[in-house]
N, C-alpha and C positions, 0 to 999 in steps of 0.2 A: 503493500499500498505506501500512502505516499504521493503518489504520481497524480494526482489531483487537485492537491494541492502544491501546485507550479500551474505556472502560467506567458509566457514568455512572451516576450514584448511587446510586438508585432498584436499578439490578442489581448493585452495590457491596455496598450495606447488607442485600441479600438474600441475600448469596453471599460473604461475601469471601473468606473459607478458596480457594472455586475463583479466584480475583481472582487472590488472592497466586500458587496452586501454577500457574497462568495467566503470570499475571507471570515466575516465577522461570525456566521449562519454555521463553520468549520470551531470557531472558536467555543461556540454557546453546544457547542455540542455535546464537544470534552470536554465538560465542566460534569 
């Protein structure tokens, strides 16, 4: 696992909001 937490620079630049929303969702799921 862990691959889902990685995002390419191009993908991040094209959709930073989606990246951060996914990041926060992952943090909540780990608690």
